[in-house]
N, CA, C and O of each residue as an XYZ file, in Angstrom:
360
protein
N     164.842    110.262     85.267
C     165.360    111.606     85.444
C     164.743    112.214     86.709
O     163.595    112.659     86.701
N     165.516    112.225     87.780
C     165.006    112.728     89.056
C     164.981    114.248     89.141
O     164.406    114.807     90.075
N     165.599    114.920     88.178
C     165.586    116.391     88.186
C     164.173    116.945     88.074
O     163.900    118.051     88.539
N     163.283    116.191     87.464
C     161.887    116.640     87.326
C     161.242    116.871     88.684
O     160.402    117.757     88.839
N     161.641    116.064     89.671
C     161.029    116.159     90.991
C     161.577    117.317     91.816
O     161.020    117.652     92.861
N     162.656    117.927     91.358
C     163.225    119.077     92.047
C     162.695    120.396     91.511
O     162.921    121.447     92.111
N     162.003    120.352     90.403
C     161.476    121.563     89.778
C     160.200    122.000     90.492
O     159.230    121.243     90.528
N     160.181    123.214     91.063
C     158.989    123.687     91.773
C     157.748    123.809     90.884
O     156.626    123.676     91.371
N     157.938    124.058     89.600
C     156.793    124.161     88.688
C     156.060    122.825     88.629
O     154.829    122.797     88.610
N     156.790    121.735     88.601
C     156.147    120.420     88.586
C     155.371    120.167     89.871
O     154.292    119.575     89.834
N     155.898    120.603     90.994
C     155.187    120.445     92.268
C     153.919    121.281     92.299
O     152.894    120.843     92.822
N     153.986    122.483     91.740
C     152.785    123.330     91.685
C     151.725    122.702     90.774
O     150.529    122.782     91.057
N     152.170    122.081     89.686
C     151.223    121.384     88.811
C     150.547    120.235     89.550
O     149.340    120.034     89.415
N     151.314    119.483     90.328
C     150.739    118.384     91.105
C     149.755    118.889     92.154
O     148.703    118.284     92.365
N     150.094    119.994     92.809
C     149.195    120.575     93.811
C     147.911    121.050     93.139
O     146.816    120.825     93.655
N     148.044    121.703     91.993
C     146.867    122.159     91.267
C     145.960    120.984     90.903
O     144.750    121.034     91.122
N     146.557    119.920     90.342
C     145.757    118.762     89.952
C     145.119    118.086     91.149
O     143.970    117.651     91.075
N     145.841    117.993     92.244
C     145.320    117.302     93.420
C     144.284    118.102     94.172
O     143.261    117.560     94.589
N     144.538    119.390     94.350
C     143.652    120.207     95.176
C     142.520    120.804     94.359
O     141.348    120.613     94.685
N     142.857    121.513     93.316
C     141.805    122.203     92.561
C     141.046    121.282     91.624
O     139.820    121.186     91.691
N     141.767    120.615     90.764
C     141.078    119.816     89.748
C     140.349    118.623     90.355
O     139.195    118.369     90.011
N     140.993    117.900     91.235
C     140.381    116.682     91.771
C     139.480    116.965     92.969
O     138.302    116.608     92.952
N     140.013    117.594     93.995
C     139.251    117.807     95.221
C     138.039    118.714     94.973
O     136.940    118.422     95.443
N     138.234    119.788     94.252
C     137.115    120.693     93.979
C     136.042    119.995     93.151
O     134.850    120.234     93.347
N     136.458    119.144     92.237
C     135.480    118.410     91.440
C     134.628    117.491     92.311
O     133.413    117.409     92.128
N     135.258    116.807     93.252
C     134.496    115.931     94.142
C     133.559    116.723     95.049
O     132.446    116.279     95.332
N     134.000    117.880     95.499
C     133.135    118.715     96.343
C     131.925    119.192     95.534
O     130.791    119.130     96.009
N     132.173    119.661     94.325
C     131.068    120.115     93.472
C     130.137    118.964     93.100
O     128.920    119.138     93.051
N     130.711    117.786     92.838
C     129.900    116.605     92.532
C     128.985    116.267     93.700
O     127.799    115.999     93.512
N     129.546    116.280     94.912
C     128.736    115.958     96.095
C     127.631    116.986     96.303
O     126.503    116.630     96.645
N     127.951    118.245     96.099
C     126.945    119.293     96.249
C     125.829    119.132     95.211
O     124.649    119.290     95.524
N     126.222    118.813     93.967
C     125.223    118.624     92.914
C     124.341    117.411     93.206
O     123.131    117.454     92.984
N     124.945    116.334     93.702
C     124.159    115.137     94.044
C     123.168    115.445     95.157
O     122.026    114.985     95.120
N     123.599    116.220     96.145
C     122.701    116.579     97.237
C     121.565    117.475     96.791
O     120.454    117.380     97.314
N     121.827    118.330     95.846
C     120.825    119.287     95.390
C     119.904    118.731     94.307
O     118.687    118.907     94.367
N     120.493    118.059     93.317
C     119.720    117.585     92.166
C     119.355    116.108     92.245
O     118.403    115.659     91.606
N     120.110    115.365     93.022
C     119.952    113.914     93.046
C     121.006    113.269     92.168
O     121.536    113.883     91.243
N     121.294    112.029     92.476
C     122.375    111.329     91.783
C     122.057    111.102     90.310
O     122.940    111.236     89.463
N     120.825    110.765     89.995
C     120.468    110.445     88.611
C     120.616    111.667     87.710
O     121.234    111.580     86.648
N     120.060    112.794     88.117
C     120.161    114.006     87.293
C     121.607    114.476     87.174
O     122.027    114.947     86.118
N     122.362    114.346     88.256
C     123.757    114.762     88.207
C     124.548    113.873     87.262
O     125.401    114.355     86.517
N     124.269    112.587     87.290
C     124.964    111.667     86.399
C     124.602    111.933     84.944
O     125.472    111.889     84.074
N     123.350    112.205     84.672
C     122.935    112.518     83.307
C     123.655    113.780     82.820
O     124.028    113.871     81.650
N     123.845    114.735     83.702
C     124.538    115.970     83.319
C     125.982    115.715     82.917
O     126.550    116.499     82.156
N     126.592    114.639     83.407
C     127.967    114.316     83.023
C     128.093    114.039     81.533
O     129.155    114.245     80.946
N     127.015    113.575     80.923
C     127.063    113.295     79.493
C     127.226    114.570     78.671
O     127.539    114.500     77.483
N     127.020    115.715     79.276
C     127.202    116.992     78.583
C     128.670    117.423     78.537
O     129.002    118.404     77.871
N     129.542    116.710     79.227
C     130.961    117.076     79.293
C     131.613    117.212     77.911
O     132.334    118.186     77.694
N     131.398    116.289     76.970
C     132.007    116.472     75.648
C     131.544    117.743     74.944
O     132.326    118.391     74.248
N     130.276    118.099     75.124
C     129.780    119.332     74.502
C     130.475    120.558     75.089
O     130.834    121.487     74.365
N     130.658    120.550     76.395
C     131.355    121.662     77.049
C     132.796    121.724     76.564
O     133.324    122.811     76.332
N     133.435    120.571     76.410
C     134.806    120.539     75.908
C     134.928    121.112     74.512
O     135.847    121.880     74.228
N     134.010    120.745     73.647
C     134.026    121.273     72.282
C     133.744    122.776     72.291
O     134.376    123.531     71.551
N     132.801    123.210     73.124
C     132.485    124.642     73.198
C     133.694    125.441     73.691
O     134.007    126.494     73.135
N     134.373    124.949     74.725
C     135.544    125.652     75.232
C     136.662    125.670     74.193
O     137.339    126.686     74.035
N     136.864    124.560     73.482
C     137.894    124.507     72.446
C     137.582    125.479     71.321
O     138.486    126.081     70.742
N     136.305    125.629     71.014
C     135.906    126.561     69.961
C     136.125    128.006     70.401
O     136.670    128.813     69.648
N     135.702    128.326     71.610
C     135.781    129.705     72.088
C     137.215    130.103     72.440
O     137.686    131.156     72.010
N     137.903    129.280     73.209
C     139.200    129.679     73.749
C     140.390    129.273     72.885
O     141.436    129.920     72.946
N     140.257    128.221     72.086
C     141.369    127.766     71.267
C     141.173    128.052     69.786
O     142.080    127.852     68.978
N     139.985    128.519     69.438
C     139.711    128.856     68.047
C     139.548    127.650     67.137
O     139.696    127.780     65.922
N     139.247    126.480     67.688
C     139.061    125.292     66.865
C     137.722    125.338     66.145
O     136.761    125.944     66.618
N     137.684    124.694     65.010
C     136.453    124.624     64.220
C     135.673    123.380     64.603
O     136.255    122.323     64.850
N     134.357    123.508     64.652
C     133.488    122.367     64.945
C     133.257    121.603     63.650
O     132.830    122.177     62.649
N     133.539    120.307     63.675
C     133.329    119.475     62.487
C     131.899    118.958     62.471
O     131.186    119.032     63.473
N     131.494    118.440     61.332
C     130.135    117.892     61.224
C     129.969    116.687     62.141
O     128.879    116.450     62.662
N     131.041    115.922     62.343
C     130.960    114.755     63.205
C     130.766    115.168     64.667
O     130.018    114.523     65.402
N     131.434    116.232     65.084
C     131.234    116.749     66.441
C     129.821    117.290     66.616
O     129.193    117.080     67.654
N     129.328    117.983     65.603
C     127.959    118.507     65.673
C     126.943    117.372     65.737
O     125.982    117.443     66.502
N     127.147    116.333     64.944
C     126.241    115.183     64.972
C     126.313    114.483     66.327
O     125.286    114.103     66.891
N     127.520    114.316     66.842
C     127.676    113.712     68.163
C     127.009    114.542     69.240
O     126.398    113.998     70.160
N     127.122    115.863     69.131
C     126.467    116.754     70.084
C     124.964    116.615     70.050
O     124.308    116.639     71.091
N     124.412    116.469     68.852
C     122.954    116.259     68.731
C     122.536    114.943     69.374
O     121.509    114.875     70.050
N     123.333    113.896     69.161
C     123.027    112.605     69.774
C     123.066    112.722     71.297
O     122.205    112.179     71.989
N     124.064    113.428     71.808
C     124.170    113.623     73.258
C     122.949    114.370     73.788
O     122.359    113.964     74.790
N     122.571    115.452     73.126
C     121.429    116.239     73.589
C     120.134    115.435     73.546
O     119.313    115.533     74.458
N     119.947    114.645     72.499
C     118.752    113.799     72.427
C     118.782    112.770     73.553
O     117.763    112.524     74.199
N     119.941    112.171     73.789
C     120.048    111.188     74.864
C     119.776    111.772     76.227
O     119.097    111.153     77.046
N     120.297    112.959     76.482
C     120.043    113.625     77.761
C     118.563    113.985     77.892
O     117.977    113.834     78.964
N     117.967    114.455     76.812
C     116.544    114.799     76.850
C     115.698    113.563     77.123
O     114.763    113.616     77.922
N     116.014    112.462     76.474
C     115.260    111.224     76.686
C     115.440    110.746     78.133
O     114.481    110.324     78.781
N     116.670    110.816     78.623
C     116.949    110.337     79.980
C     116.249    111.190     81.035
O     115.805    110.661     82.054
N     116.144    112.481     80.812
C     115.499    113.342     81.804
C     113.984    113.261     81.714
O     113.302    113.551     82.696
N     113.439    112.878     80.576
C     111.986    112.744     80.427
C     111.499    111.368     80.852
O     110.313    111.196     81.131
N     112.374    110.404     80.906
C     111.980    109.036     81.263
C     111.507    108.982     82.715
O     112.086    109.625     83.591
N     110.471    108.227     82.952
C     109.920    108.002     84.289
C     109.533    109.285     84.997
O     109.788    109.427     86.193
N     108.938    110.201     84.304
C     108.403    111.395     84.929
C     109.332    112.586     84.934
O     108.885    113.692     85.238
N     110.598    112.419     84.615
C     111.514    113.535     84.510
C     111.964    114.112     85.827
O     112.565    115.187     85.818
N     111.724    113.496     86.940
C     112.277    113.970     88.196
C     111.264    114.715     89.039
O     110.060    114.476     88.947
N     111.769    115.627     89.866
C     110.980    116.306     90.911
C     110.097    117.398     90.359
O     109.379    118.053     91.116
């Protein structure tokens, strides 16, 4: 169905994904790596599921299940262990 490619809304969605979501993410990633270092920035990526659950709870009104809470605890323990390992950084 080629009509999808004629719809300006679809083009705006592609521009948003390409420019804001992707390009801005890479710029922020590079800035974080320069400021914090690659290891700390990479460890921070493991917090992404927690942020997703928090946003879903706040903005979508979803309920946090016990499995999500347990997973969040595992993530936090893992991040804490990773940041404390080998001196914990600078």
